[in-house]
C-alpha positions as CSV (number, residue, x, y, z in Angstrom):
1,M,-4.9,18.6,-0.8
2,K,-5.5,16.2,2.1
3,L,-7.7,14.1,0.0
4,S,-5.2,13.7,-2.7
5,I,-2.5,12.7,-0.3
6,A,-4.8,9.8,1.1
7,L,-5.8,8.8,-2.5
8,Y,-2.1,8.5,-3.5
9,L,-1.2,6.4,-0.4
10,I,-4.1,4.1,-1.1
11,S,-3.3,3.6,-4.6
12,T,0.3,2.8,-3.6
13,L,-0.8,0.1,-1.1
14,L,-3.2,-1.6,-3.6
15,T,-1.0,-1.7,-6.6
16,T,0.4,-5.0,-7.4
17,N,2.2,-6.7,-10.5
18,A,1.4,-9.4,-12.7
19,I,2.6,-13.0,-11.7
20,K,6.3,-13.7,-11.4
21,C,6.2,-16.6,-13.5
22,S,9.8,-17.7,-12.7
23,N,8.5,-18.3,-9.2
24,H,5.2,-20.0,-10.2
25,E,5.2,-23.8,-9.8
26,I,3.5,-24.4,-13.1
27,L,4.4,-21.3,-15.3
28,Q,8.2,-21.7,-14.5
29,N,8.2,-25.0,-16.5
30,Y,7.0,-23.1,-19.8
31,N,8.2,-20.4,-22.2
32,I,5.4,-18.1,-21.3
33,M,7.7,-15.6,-19.6
34,D,9.7,-15.1,-22.8
35,Y,6.8,-13.8,-24.9
36,S,3.9,-11.3,-24.9
37,T,1.0,-12.1,-27.2
38,S,-0.9,-10.1,-29.6
39,G,-3.1,-10.8,-32.5
40,E,-6.3,-9.9,-34.5
41,I,-9.3,-11.9,-35.3
42,D,-11.4,-10.9,-38.4
43,K,-15.0,-12.0,-38.6
44,N,-17.4,-11.3,-41.5
45,T,-20.5,-9.8,-40.0
46,P,-22.4,-8.4,-43.1
47,P,-22.7,-5.7,-44.2
48,S,-19.8,-4.9,-41.8
49,K,-16.5,-6.6,-40.9
50,T,-15.6,-7.1,-37.2
51,I,-12.0,-6.9,-36.1
52,E,-11.0,-8.1,-32.7
53,S,-7.5,-7.1,-31.5
54,W,-6.0,-8.9,-28.4
55,W,-3.0,-8.3,-26.2
56,I,-2.0,-10.7,-23.6
57,N,0.9,-10.7,-21.0
58,I,0.5,-12.8,-17.8
59,C,4.1,-12.6,-16.6
60,E,5.7,-9.7,-14.7
61,E,9.2,-10.7,-16.3
62,N,8.0,-9.3,-19.7
63,K,6.2,-6.2,-18.8
64,D,8.9,-3.9,-20.2
65,N,8.4,-5.8,-23.7
66,F,4.7,-5.5,-23.6
67,K,3.3,-2.9,-26.1
68,P,-0.5,-2.9,-26.2
69,S,-2.7,-0.3,-28.0
70,N,-2.8,3.2,-26.8
71,E,-6.4,2.4,-25.6
72,C,-5.2,-0.2,-23.2
73,D,-3.0,0.1,-20.0
74,K,0.5,-1.3,-19.9
75,N,-0.2,-3.0,-16.6
76,D,-3.1,-5.0,-18.3
77,I,-2.7,-8.8,-18.5
78,L,-5.4,-9.0,-21.1
79,C,-6.8,-6.2,-23.2
80,G,-9.1,-6.5,-26.2
81,I,-10.5,-4.0,-28.6
82,T,-13.5,-4.6,-31.0
83,Q,-13.8,-2.5,-34.0
84,I,-16.1,-2.5,-37.1
85,S,-15.3,-1.7,-40.6
86,L,-18.2,-0.3,-42.8
87,P,-18.2,-0.6,-46.6
88,D,-18.5,3.2,-47.0
89,E,-16.3,4.2,-44.1
90,K,-12.6,4.5,-44.2
91,N,-12.2,4.8,-40.5
92,L,-12.8,1.9,-38.0
93,L,-15.5,2.3,-35.4
94,T,-14.5,1.2,-32.0
95,T,-17.5,-0.6,-30.3
96,Q,-15.9,-2.3,-27.3
97,I,-12.7,-2.1,-25.0
98,I,-12.2,-4.6,-22.4
99,E,-9.3,-4.7,-20.0
100,F,-8.3,-7.2,-17.4
101,G,-6.0,-5.6,-14.9
102,N,-3.1,-7.3,-12.9
103,R,-5.0,-7.2,-9.5
104,L,-7.4,-9.9,-10.6
105,A,-7.3,-13.6,-9.3
106,L,-6.0,-16.1,-11.6
107,E,-6.5,-20.0,-11.9
108,I,-3.8,-21.9,-13.7
109,D,-3.9,-25.4,-15.0
110,S,-1.7,-27.4,-17.2
111,N,-1.5,-30.6,-19.2
112,D,2.1,-31.5,-19.6
113,D,1.6,-34.4,-21.8
114,E,-0.1,-32.2,-24.5
115,E,1.8,-29.0,-23.4
116,T,-1.2,-26.9,-22.9
117,L,-1.9,-24.3,-20.6
118,F,-5.3,-23.2,-19.1
119,I,-5.5,-19.7,-17.6
120,T,-8.6,-18.1,-16.2
121,I,-8.8,-14.6,-15.1
122,K,-11.6,-14.0,-12.6
123,S,-14.4,-11.4,-12.1
124,N,-13.3,-8.5,-14.2
125,K,-15.7,-5.5,-13.8
126,W,-16.9,-4.4,-17.4
127,G,-19.8,-2.0,-17.3
128,S,-22.6,-3.6,-15.4
129,F,-21.1,-7.1,-15.8
130,N,-18.5,-9.3,-14.2
131,L,-16.5,-11.2,-16.9
132,D,-14.1,-14.1,-16.7
133,A,-11.7,-14.8,-19.4
134,N,-10.5,-18.4,-20.2
135,I,-7.3,-18.9,-22.2
136,E,-6.3,-22.2,-23.8
137,W,-2.7,-22.0,-24.8
138,K,-1.4,-24.8,-27.0
139,C,2.3,-25.4,-27.7
140,D,3.5,-25.0,-31.4
141,S,7.3,-24.8,-31.5
142,N,7.3,-24.2,-35.3
143,L,5.8,-20.7,-34.6
144,K,8.2,-17.8,-33.7
145,S,5.5,-15.9,-31.9
146,D,2.0,-16.8,-30.5
147,E,-1.1,-16.6,-32.6
148,I,-4.6,-15.8,-31.3
149,I,-6.8,-18.4,-33.2
150,D,-10.3,-17.8,-32.0
151,S,-12.4,-16.0,-29.5
152,I,-15.9,-16.8,-28.2
153,W,-18.2,-14.6,-26.1
154,D,-20.6,-16.7,-23.9
155,D,-22.6,-14.8,-21.4
156,N,-20.2,-13.6,-18.9
157,E,-17.2,-15.5,-20.1
158,I,-14.7,-14.9,-23.0
159,S,-12.8,-17.8,-24.2
160,L,-9.5,-17.4,-26.2
161,S,-7.7,-20.0,-28.1
162,V,-3.9,-19.4,-28.5
163,K,-1.0,-21.3,-30.0
164,G,2.7,-20.7,-30.1
165,P,5.9,-21.3,-28.2
166,S,4.7,-19.8,-24.9
167,A,2.9,-23.1,-24.0
168,C,5.8,-25.2,-24.8
169,L,7.8,-26.8,-22.0
170,K,11.3,-25.7,-21.4
171,D,14.2,-28.0,-22.2
172,G,14.0,-30.7,-19.5
173,G,10.9,-29.3,-18.2
174,N,9.1,-32.7,-18.4
175,N,12.0,-34.7,-17.0
176,N,10.1,-35.6,-14.0
177,N,7.3,-37.1,-16.0
178,N,9.8,-39.3,-17.8
179,N,11.4,-40.4,-14.6
180,N,8.1,-41.3,-13.1
181,K,7.0,-43.4,-16.0
182,P,6.7,-47.2,-14.9
183,K,9.2,-49.7,-16.4
184,N,8.0,-52.5,-18.6
185,G,6.1,-55.1,-16.7
186,D,5.5,-52.7,-13.7
187,D,1.8,-51.5,-14.1
188,K,1.1,-51.4,-10.4
189,N,0.9,-47.5,-10.1
190,S,0.6,-46.7,-13.8
191,D,-2.9,-45.2,-13.4
192,D,-2.0,-43.0,-10.5
193,N,1.2,-41.9,-12.3
194,K,-0.9,-40.8,-15.3
195,S,-3.6,-39.0,-13.3
196,N,-0.8,-37.1,-11.3
197,N,1.2,-36.1,-14.3
198,K,-1.9,-35.0,-16.4
199,K,-3.0,-31.8,-14.6
200,S,-1.8,-29.6,-11.7
201,K,-3.5,-26.6,-10.5
202,S,-2.7,-23.5,-8.5
203,N,-4.3,-20.2,-7.8
204,G,-2.5,-16.9,-8.7
205,G,-2.9,-13.5,-7.1
206,L,-2.5,-12.7,-3.5
207,S,-3.0,-15.1,-0.5
208,W,-5.8,-14.5,2.2
209,F,-2.9,-13.6,4.6
210,T,-1.5,-10.8,2.2
211,W,-5.0,-9.3,1.9
212,L,-5.5,-9.4,5.7
213,F,-2.2,-7.5,6.1
214,I,-3.2,-4.8,3.4
215,Y,-6.7,-4.4,5.0
216,A,-4.9,-4.0,8.4
217,L,-2.6,-1.3,6.9
218,L,-5.6,0.4,5.3
219,F,-7.6,0.4,8.5
220,T,-4.6,1.9,10.4
221,F,-4.1,4.4,7.8
222,F,-7.6,5.6,7.8
223,Y,-7.7,5.8,11.5
224,L,-4.6,7.9,11.7
225,L,-5.8,10.1,8.8
226,I,-9.2,10.7,10.4
227,T,-7.9,11.2,13.9
228,S,-5.3,13.8,12.6
229,Y,-7.8,15.6,10.5
230,M,-10.3,15.9,13.4
231,N,-7.6,17.2,15.7
232,T,-6.4,19.8,13.1
233,S,-9.5,20.7,11.4
234,G,-9.0,24.4,11.8
235,G,-5.3,24.3,11.0
236,N,-3.3,24.1,7.8
237,L,-1.6,21.3,5.9
238,D,1.7,21.7,7.9
239,D,-0.2,21.2,11.1
240,F,-2.0,18.1,9.6
241,R,1.2,16.6,8.4
242,H,2.9,17.1,11.8
243,E,-0.1,15.6,13.6
244,F,-0.2,12.6,11.3
245,V,3.6,12.0,11.5
246,E,3.6,12.2,15.3
247,R,0.7,9.8,15.7
248,S,2.1,7.4,13.3
249,T,5.5,7.5,15.2
250,Q,3.8,6.9,18.5
251,L,1.8,4.0,17.1
252,F,4.8,2.2,15.7
253,V,7.0,2.7,18.8
254,S,4.3,1.2,20.9
255,L,3.5,-1.8,18.6
256,P,6.4,-4.0,19.7
257,G,5.5,-3.6,23.3
258,F,2.0,-4.5,22.5
259,C,2.9,-7.5,20.7
260,K,5.2,-8.8,23.4
261,E,2.4,-8.3,26.0
262,V,-0.1,-10.3,23.9
263,I,2.3,-13.1,23.3
264,A,3.2,-13.2,27.0
265,K,-0.4,-13.4,27.9
266,I,-1.1,-16.4,25.3
267,F,2.0,-18.3,26.4
268,G,1.5,-17.5,30.0
269,S,-2.1,-18.8,29.9
270,R,-0.9,-22.1,28.2
271,S,1.8,-22.7,30.7
272,T,-0.7,-22.2,33.6
273,S,-3.2,-24.6,31.9
274,E,-0.5,-27.3,31.5
275,R,0.4,-27.1,35.1
276,G,-3.2,-27.3,36.2
277,G,-3.4,-31.0,36.4
278,Y,-0.5,-31.3,39.0
279,S,-0.7,-30.6,42.8
280,A,2.1,-28.9,44.7
281,V,4.0,-31.1,47.0
């Protein structure tokens, strides 16, 4: 019972969502938050036929509309299922299922001039391998939904080619590029403007400070959990819960005072060092 409580709290602390695209410096300029992507790629692999089914949903805003296969998790940002159709068999044989969860780090590039997104999902654990997924998203405003054009498996990388409205800039999304174009006869900074407007890059996922804060919470939680368990090893669940709550309360009550003492020592030592060069009159 105690173990189940600990596992529940840990899973709650570690659970994160997909990227909030409306706040992302690159993705907020594109229509990607309005769509989730799914599609199939059929390949002739005689004597069989191989069918790859893919589901992609990068943005948190669209998670309620994301409906992957029952073999995929709703919180996946990328899921692929490979099935084989044999000539004498009516049912498809599933050979591979690969899921990229929403806690993985993302690298996001864009080429605004060509309305193309480049998204890399890093280091997904799949069996004994670590796989990266590279998605190239090209704008096609004539399509009503995204289409998956091709997939390539190369060692520890999966490359997907997608086209559709998701990679199209929103209305006015490239106004900055138009305003930054040099006037006729003014080519002084044209090369710099082109290079600055071609690609921008940012890292998705959690920052190092957020991870540090999460690890600090986990360390504190385990410390309280182990200490409470050792002090109530002969008791029941109520004794353990009472001990855990009491110790947690004492810790958080004393925390502000501890922080004040640390700050006072830091700034006090700085003030002393600043006055060290002067002699009293």
